[in-house]
All heavy atoms as a GROMACS GRO file, in nm:
protein
  587
    1MET      N    1   0.598  -0.526  -0.577
    1MET     CA    2   0.518  -0.410  -0.537
    1MET      C    3   0.610  -0.296  -0.489
    1MET      O    4   0.579  -0.181  -0.513
    1MET     CB    5   0.423  -0.453  -0.423
    1MET     CG    6   0.332  -0.347  -0.378
    1MET     SD    7   0.212  -0.310  -0.504
    1MET     CE    8   0.116  -0.188  -0.427
    2ILE      N    9   0.722  -0.332  -0.430
    2ILE     CA   10   0.810  -0.230  -0.375
    2ILE      C   11   0.866  -0.145  -0.493
    2ILE      O   12   0.879  -0.023  -0.478
    2ILE     CB   13   0.925  -0.294  -0.297
    2ILE    CG1   14   0.869  -0.356  -0.170
    2ILE    CG2   15   1.036  -0.193  -0.266
    2ILE    CD1   16   0.971  -0.434  -0.094
    3GLY      N   17   0.893  -0.206  -0.601
    3GLY     CA   18   0.951  -0.135  -0.716
    3GLY      C   19   0.856  -0.035  -0.785
    3GLY      O   20   0.901   0.058  -0.847
    4ILE      N   21   0.727  -0.055  -0.767
    4ILE     CA   22   0.634   0.033  -0.836
    4ILE      C   23   0.556   0.126  -0.742
    4ILE      O   24   0.475   0.201  -0.785
    4ILE     CB   25   0.530  -0.047  -0.919
    4ILE    CG1   26   0.445  -0.138  -0.837
    4ILE    CG2   27   0.600  -0.123  -1.033
    4ILE    CD1   28   0.326  -0.197  -0.908
    5GLN      N   29   0.591   0.120  -0.611
    5GLN     CA   30   0.519   0.206  -0.518
    5GLN      C   31   0.545   0.356  -0.546
    5GLN      O   32   0.450   0.438  -0.539
    5GLN     CB   33   0.560   0.179  -0.375
    5GLN     CG   34   0.484   0.068  -0.309
    5GLN     CD   35   0.518   0.053  -0.163
    5GLN    OE1   36   0.620   0.097  -0.119
    5GLN    NE2   37   0.434  -0.017  -0.093
    6GLY      N   38   0.666   0.394  -0.577
    6GLY     CA   39   0.699   0.533  -0.606
    6GLY      C   40   0.621   0.586  -0.726
    6GLY      O   41   0.550   0.687  -0.716
    7PRO      N   42   0.630   0.519  -0.841
    7PRO     CA   43   0.550   0.568  -0.957
    7PRO      C   44   0.400   0.564  -0.934
    7PRO      O   45   0.330   0.651  -0.981
    7PRO     CB   46   0.592   0.468  -1.066
    7PRO     CG   47   0.726   0.418  -1.030
    7PRO     CD   48   0.723   0.414  -0.879
    8LEU      N   49   0.354   0.464  -0.858
    8LEU     CA   50   0.211   0.459  -0.829
    8LEU      C   51   0.169   0.578  -0.743
    8LEU      O   52   0.066   0.641  -0.769
    8LEU     CB   53   0.175   0.326  -0.759
    8LEU     CG   54   0.128   0.212  -0.845
    8LEU    CD1   55   0.109   0.088  -0.758
    8LEU    CD2   56   0.006   0.239  -0.922
    9ARG      N   57   0.246   0.604  -0.637
    9ARG     CA   58   0.215   0.715  -0.545
    9ARG      C   59   0.212   0.847  -0.621
    9ARG      O   60   0.137   0.935  -0.590
    9ARG     CB   61   0.314   0.719  -0.430
    9ARG     CG   62   0.272   0.811  -0.320
    9ARG     CD   63   0.370   0.822  -0.207
    9ARG     NE   64   0.448   0.710  -0.167
    9ARG     CZ   65   0.572   0.679  -0.211
    9ARG    NH1   66   0.631   0.753  -0.297
    9ARG    NH2   67   0.638   0.572  -0.168
   10ASP      N   68   0.303   0.864  -0.714
   10ASP     CA   69   0.309   0.985  -0.793
   10ASP      C   70   0.212   0.989  -0.910
   10ASP      O   71   0.210   1.083  -0.989
   10ASP     CB   72   0.450   1.006  -0.847
   10ASP     CG   73   0.551   1.026  -0.736
   10ASP    OD1   74   0.511   1.070  -0.625
   10ASP    OD2   75   0.670   0.993  -0.754
   11GLY      N   76   0.134   0.886  -0.926
   11GLY     CA   77   0.035   0.882  -1.036
   11GLY      C   78   0.098   0.874  -1.171
   11GLY      O   79   0.041   0.923  -1.267
   12PHE      N   80   0.214   0.807  -1.177
   12PHE     CA   81   0.288   0.798  -1.304
   12PHE      C   82   0.312   0.931  -1.367
   12PHE      O   83   0.298   0.954  -1.488
   12PHE     CB   84   0.219   0.702  -1.400
   12PHE     CG   85   0.212   0.561  -1.350
   12PHE    CD1   86   0.094   0.508  -1.303
   12PHE    CD2   87   0.322   0.479  -1.345
   12PHE    CE1   88   0.085   0.382  -1.254
   12PHE    CE2   89   0.319   0.352  -1.295
   12PHE     CZ   90   0.197   0.302  -1.251
   13GLY      N   91   0.342   1.031  -1.281
   13GLY     CA   92   0.374   1.167  -1.329
   13GLY      C   93   0.254   1.261  -1.334
   13GLY      O   94   0.270   1.381  -1.363
   14LEU      N   95   0.135   1.211  -1.305
   14LEU     CA   96   0.018   1.296  -1.310
   14LEU      C   97  -0.020   1.358  -1.175
   14LEU      O   98  -0.111   1.442  -1.167
   14LEU     CB   99  -0.102   1.219  -1.364
   14LEU     CG  100  -0.086   1.168  -1.510
   14LEU    CD1  101  -0.205   1.082  -1.548
   14LEU    CD2  102  -0.073   1.288  -1.602
   15GLY      N  103   0.046   1.316  -1.069
   15GLY     CA  104   0.022   1.378  -0.939
   15GLY      C  105  -0.041   1.285  -0.840
   15GLY      O  106  -0.093   1.177  -0.874
   16PRO      N  107  -0.038   1.323  -0.712
   16PRO     CA  108  -0.094   1.236  -0.607
   16PRO      C  109  -0.244   1.222  -0.611
   16PRO      O  110  -0.301   1.131  -0.554
   16PRO     CB  111  -0.048   1.309  -0.476
   16PRO     CG  112   0.008   1.438  -0.511
   16PRO     CD  113   0.031   1.440  -0.662
   17TRP      N  114  -0.316   1.316  -0.678
   17TRP     CA  115  -0.459   1.300  -0.685
   17TRP      C  116  -0.499   1.171  -0.758
   17TRP      O  117  -0.602   1.114  -0.730
   17TRP     CB  118  -0.522   1.421  -0.757
   17TRP     CG  119  -0.480   1.432  -0.900
   17TRP    CD1  120  -0.369   1.500  -0.946
   17TRP    CD2  121  -0.541   1.373  -1.016
   17TRP    NE1  122  -0.359   1.489  -1.084
   17TRP    CE2  123  -0.463   1.408  -1.130
   17TRP    CE3  124  -0.654   1.294  -1.034
   17TRP    CZ2  125  -0.496   1.367  -1.255
   17TRP    CZ3  126  -0.684   1.252  -1.162
   17TRP    CH2  127  -0.607   1.289  -1.271
   18LEU      N  128  -0.411   1.124  -0.844
   18LEU     CA  129  -0.434   0.994  -0.910
   18LEU      C  130  -0.354   0.885  -0.843
   18LEU      O  131  -0.400   0.768  -0.836
   18LEU     CB  132  -0.396   1.004  -1.059
   18LEU     CG  133  -0.402   0.876  -1.141
   18LEU    CD1  134  -0.547   0.830  -1.150
   18LEU    CD2  135  -0.345   0.897  -1.280
   19GLY      N  136  -0.234   0.918  -0.794
   19GLY     CA  137  -0.145   0.819  -0.740
   19GLY      C  138  -0.190   0.754  -0.611
   19GLY      O  139  -0.177   0.630  -0.596
   20VAL      N  140  -0.243   0.833  -0.521
   20VAL     CA  141  -0.284   0.774  -0.389
   20VAL      C  142  -0.398   0.674  -0.405
   20VAL      O  143  -0.392   0.565  -0.352
   20VAL     CB  144  -0.316   0.886  -0.289
   20VAL    CG1  145  -0.376   0.831  -0.161
   20VAL    CG2  146  -0.193   0.968  -0.257
   21PRO      N  147  -0.504   0.703  -0.485
   21PRO     CA  148  -0.604   0.600  -0.508
   21PRO      C  149  -0.553   0.478  -0.581
   21PRO      O  150  -0.592   0.366  -0.549
   21PRO     CB  151  -0.712   0.673  -0.588
   21PRO     CG  152  -0.696   0.818  -0.561
   21PRO     CD  153  -0.550   0.833  -0.536
   22LEU      N  154  -0.463   0.498  -0.674
   22LEU     CA  155  -0.404   0.386  -0.746
   22LEU      C  156  -0.321   0.299  -0.651
   22LEU      O  157  -0.330   0.176  -0.658
   22LEU     CB  158  -0.312   0.434  -0.859
   22LEU     CG  159  -0.380   0.473  -0.991
   22LEU    CD1  160  -0.277   0.522  -1.090
   22LEU    CD2  161  -0.454   0.356  -1.052
   23LEU      N  162  -0.246   0.361  -0.566
   23LEU     CA  163  -0.164   0.288  -0.468
   23LEU      C  164  -0.257   0.212  -0.374
   23LEU      O  165  -0.231   0.092  -0.343
   23LEU     CB  166  -0.076   0.383  -0.389
   23LEU     CG  167   0.017   0.321  -0.288
   23LEU    CD1  168   0.121   0.231  -0.356
   23LEU    CD2  169   0.087   0.428  -0.207
   24PHE      N  170  -0.364   0.271  -0.328
   24PHE     CA  171  -0.461   0.207  -0.239
   24PHE      C  172  -0.525   0.083  -0.308
   24PHE      O  173  -0.527  -0.023  -0.249
   24PHE     CB  174  -0.570   0.304  -0.197
   24PHE     CG  175  -0.681   0.242  -0.122
   24PHE    CD1  176  -0.663   0.192   0.006
   24PHE    CD2  177  -0.809   0.229  -0.180
   24PHE    CE1  178  -0.767   0.132   0.076
   24PHE    CE2  179  -0.911   0.168  -0.110
   24PHE     CZ  180  -0.891   0.120   0.019
   25LEU      N  181  -0.567   0.097  -0.433
   25LEU     CA  182  -0.627  -0.012  -0.504
   25LEU      C  183  -0.526  -0.126  -0.526
   25LEU      O  184  -0.561  -0.244  -0.512
   25LEU     CB  185  -0.685   0.033  -0.637
   25LEU     CG  186  -0.812   0.117  -0.630
   25LEU    CD1  187  -0.848   0.169  -0.768
   25LEU    CD2  188  -0.923   0.040  -0.565
   26ALA      N  189  -0.404  -0.093  -0.559
   26ALA     CA  190  -0.304  -0.194  -0.581
   26ALA      C  191  -0.272  -0.270  -0.451
   26ALA      O  192  -0.258  -0.391  -0.455
   26ALA     CB  193  -0.175  -0.131  -0.638
   27GLU      N  194  -0.262  -0.198  -0.341
   27GLU     CA  195  -0.230  -0.263  -0.217
   27GLU      C  196  -0.347  -0.350  -0.166
   27GLU      O  197  -0.327  -0.461  -0.117
   27GLU     CB  198  -0.193  -0.159  -0.111
   27GLU     CG  199  -0.058  -0.104  -0.136
   27GLU     CD  200  -0.019   0.008  -0.042
   27GLU    OE1  201  -0.104   0.064   0.027
   27GLU    OE2  202   0.101   0.043  -0.040
   28VAL      N  203  -0.465  -0.300  -0.184
   28VAL     CA  204  -0.585  -0.383  -0.144
   28VAL      C  205  -0.590  -0.511  -0.229
   28VAL      O  206  -0.610  -0.620  -0.178
   28VAL     CB  207  -0.718  -0.304  -0.157
   28VAL    CG1  208  -0.841  -0.397  -0.148
   28VAL    CG2  209  -0.725  -0.194  -0.049
   29GLY      N  210  -0.571  -0.495  -0.359
   29GLY     CA  211  -0.569  -0.614  -0.448
   29GLY      C  212  -0.460  -0.711  -0.413
   29GLY      O  213  -0.485  -0.834  -0.407
   30LEU      N  214  -0.344  -0.658  -0.382
   30LEU     CA  215  -0.232  -0.746  -0.345
   30LEU      C  216  -0.263  -0.823  -0.216
   30LEU      O  217  -0.242  -0.944  -0.209
   30LEU     CB  218  -0.103  -0.665  -0.330
   30LEU     CG  219   0.015  -0.744  -0.280
   30LEU    CD1  220   0.070  -0.830  -0.390
   30LEU    CD2  221   0.124  -0.650  -0.228
   31TRP      N  222  -0.308  -0.752  -0.116
   31TRP     CA  223  -0.335  -0.818   0.013
   31TRP      C  224  -0.453  -0.907   0.010
   31TRP      O  225  -0.462  -1.010   0.078
   31TRP     CB  226  -0.348  -0.717   0.126
   31TRP     CG  227  -0.207  -0.660   0.155
   31TRP    CD1  228  -0.160  -0.540   0.118
   31TRP    CD2  229  -0.101  -0.730   0.221
   31TRP    NE1  230  -0.030  -0.528   0.155
   31TRP    CE2  231   0.010  -0.644   0.220
   31TRP    CE3  232  -0.089  -0.856   0.278
   31TRP    CZ2  233   0.131  -0.676   0.275
   31TRP    CZ3  234   0.032  -0.890   0.334
   31TRP    CH2  235   0.140  -0.804   0.332
   32TRP      N  236  -0.553  -0.876  -0.069
   32TRP     CA  237  -0.671  -0.959  -0.086
   32TRP      C  238  -0.629  -1.093  -0.149
   32TRP      O  239  -0.666  -1.202  -0.102
   32TRP     CB  240  -0.776  -0.892  -0.168
   32TRP     CG  241  -0.916  -0.938  -0.156
   32TRP    CD1  242  -0.964  -1.025  -0.064
   32TRP    CD2  243  -1.028  -0.901  -0.235
   32TRP    NE1  244  -1.099  -1.041  -0.081
   32TRP    CE2  245  -1.144  -0.966  -0.186
   32TRP    CE3  246  -1.042  -0.815  -0.345
   32TRP    CZ2  247  -1.266  -0.953  -0.242
   32TRP    CZ3  248  -1.168  -0.801  -0.399
   32TRP    CH2  249  -1.277  -0.868  -0.349
   33TRP      N  250  -0.551  -1.085  -0.254
   33TRP     CA  251  -0.499  -1.204  -0.321
   33TRP      C  252  -0.406  -1.284  -0.230
   33TRP      O  253  -0.411  -1.407  -0.228
   33TRP     CB  254  -0.428  -1.168  -0.450
   33TRP     CG  255  -0.365  -1.282  -0.518
   33TRP    CD1  256  -0.424  -1.375  -0.596
   33TRP    CD2  257  -0.224  -1.320  -0.508
   33TRP    NE1  258  -0.333  -1.467  -0.638
   33TRP    CE2  259  -0.211  -1.436  -0.585
   33TRP    CE3  260  -0.114  -1.268  -0.445
   33TRP    CZ2  261  -0.088  -1.501  -0.598
   33TRP    CZ3  262   0.006  -1.332  -0.456
   33TRP    CH2  263   0.018  -1.448  -0.534
   34THR      N  264  -0.320  -1.215  -0.152
   34THR     CA  265  -0.227  -1.284  -0.064
   34THR      C  266  -0.300  -1.363   0.046
   34THR      O  267  -0.263  -1.477   0.073
   34THR     CB  268  -0.134  -1.180   0.002
   34THR    OG1  269  -0.063  -1.112  -0.102
   34THR    CG2  270  -0.034  -1.247   0.095
   35GLN      N  271  -0.405  -1.304   0.104
   35GLN     CA  272  -0.483  -1.378   0.203
   35GLN      C  273  -0.544  -1.504   0.142
   35GLN      O  274  -0.543  -1.613   0.200
   35GLN     CB  275  -0.594  -1.291   0.259
   35GLN     CG  276  -0.548  -1.180   0.345
   35GLN     CD  277  -0.664  -1.094   0.388
   35GLN    OE1  278  -0.776  -1.142   0.413
   35GLN    NE2  279  -0.641  -0.966   0.400
   36HIS      N  280  -0.599  -1.489   0.025
   36HIS     CA  281  -0.664  -1.600  -0.042
   36HIS      C  282  -0.561  -1.708  -0.073
   36HIS      O  283  -0.587  -1.829  -0.055
   36HIS     CB  284  -0.728  -1.550  -0.172
   36HIS     CG  285  -0.814  -1.654  -0.243
   36HIS    ND1  286  -0.933  -1.696  -0.192
   36HIS    CD2  287  -0.796  -1.720  -0.356
   36HIS    CE1  288  -0.986  -1.784  -0.272
   36HIS    NE2  289  -0.902  -1.804  -0.376
   37LEU      N  290  -0.443  -1.669  -0.117
   37LEU     CA  291  -0.337  -1.764  -0.149
   37LEU      C  292  -0.289  -1.838  -0.020
   37LEU      O  293  -0.277  -1.959  -0.020
   37LEU     CB  294  -0.220  -1.691  -0.216
   37LEU     CG  295  -0.097  -1.779  -0.243
   37LEU    CD1  296  -0.127  -1.872  -0.361
   37LEU    CD2  297   0.022  -1.691  -0.279
   38LEU      N  298  -0.261  -1.762   0.086
   38LEU     CA  299  -0.206  -1.822   0.206
   38LEU      C  300  -0.307  -1.915   0.275
   38LEU      O  301  -0.271  -2.005   0.342
   38LEU     CB  302  -0.158  -1.714   0.304
   38LEU     CG  303  -0.033  -1.639   0.258
   38LEU    CD1  304  -0.003  -1.526   0.354
   38LEU    CD2  305   0.085  -1.733   0.247
   39LEU      N  306  -0.436  -1.883   0.259
   39LEU     CA  307  -0.539  -1.969   0.317
   39LEU      C  308  -0.579  -2.080   0.224
   39LEU      O  309  -0.671  -2.158   0.249
   39LEU     CB  310  -0.662  -1.888   0.355
   39LEU     CG  311  -0.639  -1.789   0.472
   39LEU    CD1  312  -0.756  -1.693   0.484
   39LEU    CD2  313  -0.617  -1.866   0.600
   40THR      N  314  -0.507  -2.096   0.114
   40THR     CA  315  -0.528  -2.200   0.010
   40THR      C  316  -0.674  -2.212  -0.030
   40THR      O  317  -0.725  -2.321  -0.045
   40THR     CB  318  -0.472  -2.335   0.055
   40THR    OG1  319  -0.538  -2.376   0.173
   40THR    CG2  320  -0.321  -2.330   0.076
   41ALA      N  321  -0.738  -2.099  -0.050
   41ALA     CA  322  -0.876  -2.087  -0.097
   41ALA      C  323  -0.977  -2.157  -0.010
   41ALA      O  324  -1.086  -2.194  -0.055
   41ALA     CB  325  -0.884  -2.138  -0.241
   42ARG      N  326  -0.944  -2.178   0.116
   42ARG     CA  327  -1.041  -2.239   0.208
   42ARG      C  328  -1.149  -2.142   0.253
   42ARG      O  329  -1.256  -2.181   0.298
   42ARG     CB  330  -0.970  -2.294   0.333
   42ARG     CG  331  -0.892  -2.417   0.303
   42ARG     CD  332  -0.832  -2.472   0.428
   42ARG     NE  333  -0.691  -2.503   0.401
   42ARG     CZ  334  -0.596  -2.505   0.490
   42ARG    NH1  335  -0.623  -2.480   0.615
   42ARG    NH2  336  -0.473  -2.532   0.455
   43VAL      N  337  -1.114  -2.011   0.243
   43VAL     CA  338  -1.213  -1.906   0.281
   43VAL      C  339  -1.250  -1.834   0.153
   43VAL      O  340  -1.162  -1.800   0.071
   43VAL     CB  341  -1.146  -1.808   0.380
   43VAL    CG1  342  -1.242  -1.694   0.418
   43VAL    CG2  343  -1.100  -1.880   0.507
   44PRO      N  344  -1.380  -1.814   0.130
   44PRO     CA  345  -1.419  -1.742   0.007
   44PRO      C  346  -1.368  -1.597   0.007
   44PRO      O  347  -1.330  -1.543   0.108
   44PRO     CB  348  -1.571  -1.749   0.008
   44PRO     CG  349  -1.610  -1.795   0.143
   44PRO     CD  350  -1.492  -1.855   0.208
   45TRP      N  351  -1.369  -1.535  -0.112
   45TRP     CA  352  -1.316  -1.402  -0.129
   45TRP      C  353  -1.383  -1.294  -0.045
   45TRP      O  354  -1.310  -1.209   0.015
   45TRP     CB  355  -1.327  -1.362  -0.278
   45TRP     CG  356  -1.230  -1.431  -0.367
   45TRP    CD1  357  -1.252  -1.544  -0.439
   45TRP    CD2  358  -1.091  -1.399  -0.390
   45TRP    NE1  359  -1.140  -1.580  -0.508
   45TRP    CE2  360  -1.041  -1.491  -0.480
   45TRP    CE3  361  -1.008  -1.301  -0.344
   45TRP    CZ2  362  -0.910  -1.489  -0.526
   45TRP    CZ3  363  -0.879  -1.292  -0.392
   45TRP    CH2  364  -0.829  -1.389  -0.480
   46PRO      N  365  -1.514  -1.285  -0.038
   46PRO     CA  366  -1.575  -1.168   0.034
   46PRO      C  367  -1.537  -1.154   0.180
   46PRO      O  368  -1.510  -1.040   0.225
   46PRO     CB  369  -1.727  -1.193   0.017
   46PRO     CG  370  -1.738  -1.274  -0.107
   46PRO     CD  371  -1.617  -1.362  -0.110
   47PRO      N  372  -1.527  -1.257   0.260
   47PRO     CA  373  -1.486  -1.238   0.399
   47PRO      C  374  -1.340  -1.190   0.414
   47PRO      O  375  -1.306  -1.137   0.520
   47PRO     CB  376  -1.502  -1.378   0.465
   47PRO     CG  377  -1.595  -1.451   0.379
   47PRO     CD  378  -1.572  -1.399   0.242
   48LEU      N  379  -1.262  -1.201   0.312
   48LEU     CA  380  -1.122  -1.156   0.319
   48LEU      C  381  -1.110  -1.009   0.289
   48LEU      O  382  -1.001  -0.948   0.315
   48LEU     CB  383  -1.034  -1.238   0.222
   48LEU     CG  384  -1.033  -1.388   0.244
   48LEU    CD1  385  -0.952  -1.455   0.133
   48LEU    CD2  386  -0.974  -1.422   0.379
   49LEU      N  387  -1.212  -0.943   0.234
   49LEU     CA  388  -1.201  -0.805   0.191
   49LEU      C  389  -1.172  -0.708   0.307
   49LEU      O  390  -1.092  -0.616   0.291
   49LEU     CB  391  -1.326  -0.766   0.114
   49LEU     CG  392  -1.325  -0.621   0.057
   49LEU    CD1  393  -1.206  -0.606  -0.040
   49LEU    CD2  394  -1.455  -0.596  -0.017
   50PRO      N  395  -1.238  -0.723   0.424
   50PRO     CA  396  -1.212  -0.624   0.531
   50PRO      C  397  -1.064  -0.624   0.576
   50PRO      O  398  -1.004  -0.516   0.596
   50PRO     CB  399  -1.299  -0.670   0.648
   50PRO     CG  400  -1.414  -0.740   0.582
   50PRO     CD  401  -1.353  -0.809   0.465
   51GLY      N  402  -1.004  -0.738   0.584
   51GLY     CA  403  -0.861  -0.742   0.619
   51GLY      C  404  -0.773  -0.680   0.510
   51GLY      O  405  -0.676  -0.612   0.542
   52ALA      N  406  -0.811  -0.700   0.386
   52ALA     CA  407  -0.733  -0.639   0.277
   52ALA      C  408  -0.752  -0.487   0.277
   52ALA      O  409  -0.653  -0.414   0.252
   52ALA     CB  410  -0.781  -0.698   0.145
   53LEU      N  411  -0.870  -0.441   0.303
   53LEU     CA  412  -0.894  -0.296   0.308
   53LEU      C  413  -0.816  -0.230   0.421
   53LEU      O  414  -0.752  -0.126   0.406
   53LEU     CB  415  -1.044  -0.266   0.328
   53LEU     CG  416  -1.132  -0.292   0.205
   53LEU    CD1  417  -1.278  -0.279   0.243
   53LEU    CD2  418  -1.095  -0.192   0.093
   54LEU      N  419  -0.820  -0.292   0.540
   54LEU     CA  420  -0.745  -0.237   0.656
   54LEU      C  421  -0.596  -0.236   0.627
   54LEU      O  422  -0.528  -0.135   0.655
   54LEU     CB  423  -0.773  -0.318   0.782
   54LEU     CG  424  -0.913  -0.296   0.844
   54LEU    CD1  425  -0.937  -0.393   0.959
   54LEU    CD2  426  -0.928  -0.152   0.891
   55THR      N  427  -0.543  -0.341   0.573
   55THR     CA  428  -0.402  -0.349   0.544
   55THR      C  429  -0.362  -0.248   0.432
   55THR      O  430  -0.261  -0.184   0.440
   55THR     CB  431  -0.362  -0.492   0.501
   55THR    OG1  432  -0.407  -0.583   0.605
   55THR    CG2  433  -0.210  -0.505   0.488
   56GLY      N  434  -0.449  -0.240   0.333
   56GLY     CA  435  -0.422  -0.146   0.228
   56GLY      C  436  -0.421   0.001   0.275
   56GLY      O  437  -0.334   0.078   0.238
   57VAL      N  438  -0.515   0.034   0.360
   57VAL     CA  439  -0.518   0.171   0.415
   57VAL      C  440  -0.395   0.196   0.501
   57VAL      O  441  -0.330   0.300   0.494
   57VAL     CB  442  -0.649   0.191   0.499
   57VAL    CG1  443  -0.643   0.317   0.580
   57VAL    CG2  444  -0.768   0.199   0.404
   58ALA      N  445  -0.362   0.100   0.590
   58ALA     CA  446  -0.249   0.118   0.680
   58ALA      C  447  -0.117   0.133   0.601
   58ALA      O  448  -0.038   0.219   0.628
   58ALA     CB  449  -0.238  -0.003   0.776
   59LEU      N  450  -0.098   0.047   0.501
   59LEU     CA  451   0.025   0.062   0.422
   59LEU      C  452   0.026   0.185   0.334
   59LEU      O  453   0.134   0.246   0.313
   59LEU     CB  454   0.043  -0.064   0.335
   59LEU     CG  455   0.095  -0.186   0.411
   59LEU    CD1  456   0.100  -0.307   0.318
   59LEU    CD2  457   0.230  -0.159   0.470
   60GLY      N  458  -0.089   0.225   0.286
   60GLY     CA  459  -0.095   0.349   0.205
   60GLY      C  460  -0.060   0.469   0.290
   60GLY      O  461   0.018   0.555   0.246
   61VAL      N  462  -0.112   0.477   0.410
   61VAL     CA  463  -0.080   0.587   0.500
   61VAL      C  464   0.068   0.582   0.540
   61VAL      O  465   0.139   0.683   0.539
   61VAL     CB  466  -0.169   0.583   0.627
   61VAL    CG1  467  -0.119   0.680   0.732
   61VAL    CG2  468  -0.312   0.618   0.587
   62LEU      N  469   0.118   0.463   0.571
   62LEU     CA  470   0.257   0.446   0.609
   62LEU      C  471   0.353   0.487   0.501
   62LEU      O  472   0.447   0.565   0.526
   62LEU     CB  473   0.284   0.302   0.653
   62LEU     CG  474   0.426   0.269   0.694
   62LEU    CD1  475   0.461   0.339   0.825
   62LEU    CD2  476   0.445   0.119   0.709
   63THR      N  477   0.330   0.440   0.378
   63THR     CA  478   0.426   0.469   0.268
   63THR      C  479   0.414   0.615   0.228
   63THR      O  480   0.514   0.676   0.189
   63THR     CB  481   0.403   0.380   0.150
   63THR    OG1  482   0.267   0.388   0.103
   63THR    CG2  483   0.432   0.231   0.183
   64THR      N  484   0.294   0.675   0.232
   64THR     CA  485   0.278   0.813   0.194
   64THR      C  486   0.345   0.905   0.292
   64THR      O  487   0.415   0.999   0.257
   64THR     CB  488   0.132   0.848   0.175
   64THR    OG1  489   0.073   0.761   0.078
   64THR    CG2  490   0.111   0.989   0.128
   65THR      N  491   0.324   0.882   0.422
   65THR     CA  492   0.383   0.966   0.526
   65THR      C  493   0.533   0.943   0.538
   65THR      O  494   0.608   1.036   0.565
   65THR     CB  495   0.314   0.949   0.660
   65THR    OG1  496   0.321   0.812   0.700
   65THR    CG2  497   0.171   0.995   0.655
   66ALA      N  498   0.579   0.820   0.519
   66ALA     CA  499   0.719   0.792   0.532
   66ALA      C  500   0.800   0.857   0.420
   66ALA      O  501   0.912   0.900   0.441
   66ALA     CB  502   0.745   0.642   0.530
   67SER      N  503   0.741   0.869   0.304
   67SER     CA  504   0.815   0.934   0.194
   67SER      C  505   0.822   1.086   0.210
   67SER      O  506   0.906   1.149   0.149
   67SER     CB  507   0.749   0.903   0.059
   67SER     OG  508   0.618   0.965   0.056
   68ARG      N  509   0.739   1.142   0.295
   68ARG     CA  510   0.739   1.285   0.317
   68ARG      C  511   0.808   1.328   0.447
   68ARG      O  512   0.822   1.448   0.474
   68ARG     CB  513   0.595   1.339   0.318
   68ARG     CG  514   0.528   1.314   0.186
   68ARG     CD  515   0.394   1.376   0.175
   68ARG     NE  516   0.306   1.342   0.067
   68ARG     CZ  517   0.332   1.314  -0.056
   68ARG    NH1  518   0.454   1.300  -0.094
   68ARG    NH2  519   0.242   1.286  -0.142
   69SER      N  520   0.846   1.232   0.532
   69SER     CA  521   0.910   1.267   0.658
   69SER      C  522   1.063   1.282   0.640
   69SER      O  523   1.121   1.217   0.551
   69SER     CB  524   0.882   1.160   0.761
   69SER     OG  525   0.944   1.038   0.723
   70PRO      N  526   1.122   1.367   0.718
   70PRO     CA  527   1.266   1.389   0.707
   70PRO      C  528   1.339   1.266   0.759
   70PRO      O  529   1.289   1.193   0.843
   70PRO     CB  530   1.294   1.510   0.789
   70PRO     CG  531   1.180   1.517   0.889
   70PRO     CD  532   1.061   1.455   0.819
   71GLY      N  533   1.460   1.246   0.709
   71GLY     CA  534   1.541   1.135   0.752
   71GLY      C  535   1.600   1.161   0.891
   71GLY      O  536   1.578   1.268   0.951
   72PRO      N  537   1.677   1.068   0.941
   72PRO     CA  538   1.738   1.087   1.074
   72PRO      C  539   1.840   1.201   1.068
   72PRO      O  540   1.912   1.219   0.970
   72PRO     CB  541   1.804   0.954   1.104
   72PRO     CG  542   1.816   0.886   0.971
   72PRO     CD  543   1.709   0.938   0.884
   73GLN      N  544   1.843   1.276   1.174
   73GLN     CA  545   1.937   1.386   1.185
   73GLN      C  546   2.070   1.341   1.238
   73GLN      O  547   2.068   1.264   1.337
   73GLN     CB  548   1.879   1.498   1.274
   73GLN     CG  549   1.744   1.553   1.222
   73GLN     CD  550   1.757   1.621   1.088
   73GLN    OE1  551   1.852   1.691   1.065
   73GLN    NE2  552   1.662   1.598   1.001
   74PRO      N  553   2.178   1.382   1.186
   74PRO     CA  554   2.311   1.343   1.241
   74PRO      C  555   2.331   1.402   1.378
   74PRO      O  556   2.289   1.518   1.404
   74PRO     CB  557   2.410   1.396   1.141
   74PRO     CG  558   2.339   1.498   1.060
   74PRO     CD  559   2.193   1.464   1.068
   75GLN      N  560   2.392   1.330   1.466
   75GLN     CA  561   2.416   1.378   1.603
   75GLN      C  562   2.551   1.449   1.602
   75GLN      O  563   2.648   1.407   1.544
   75GLN     CB  564   2.418   1.264   1.699
   75GLN     CG  565   2.288   1.193   1.712
   75GLN     CD  566   2.294   1.080   1.815
   75GLN    OE1  567   2.398   1.047   1.867
   75GLN    NE2  568   2.179   1.017   1.836
   76ARG      N  569   2.554   1.561   1.675
   76ARG     CA  570   2.678   1.636   1.693
   76ARG      C  571   2.747   1.589   1.818
   76ARG      O  572   2.683   1.571   1.920
   76ARG     CB  573   2.650   1.783   1.699
   76ARG     CG  574   2.597   1.839   1.571
   76ARG     CD  575   2.587   1.986   1.577
   76ARG     NE  576   2.540   2.034   1.447
   76ARG     CZ  577   2.554   2.157   1.408
   76ARG    NH1  578   2.613   2.244   1.485
   76ARG    NH2  579   2.511   2.192   1.289
   77LEU      N  580   2.875   1.569   1.805
   77LEU     CA  581   2.951   1.525   1.923
   77LEU      C  582   3.013   1.642   1.995
   77LEU      O  583   3.044   1.742   1.952
   77LEU     CB  584   3.059   1.426   1.877
   77LEU     CG  585   3.006   1.300   1.815
   77LEU    CD1  586   3.123   1.215   1.763
   77LEU    CD2  587   2.924   1.223   1.912
   0.00000   0.00000   0.00000
């Protein structure tokens, strides 16, 4: 997922209007599947959706804002 976040966020060259929803859907799908896998299918799919949505939104906001924030400023001695 880390390797495709940049192209997904940019909408594969078509812009953020396509990229941000694609990134959100990919992250929700990834986290929904991960919860199901880690719980070894003991919990059915629908109850896992709220956690996947929250995690997808949080990571989408984090990765989108982190890519637009300036890096650390060098300190002058």
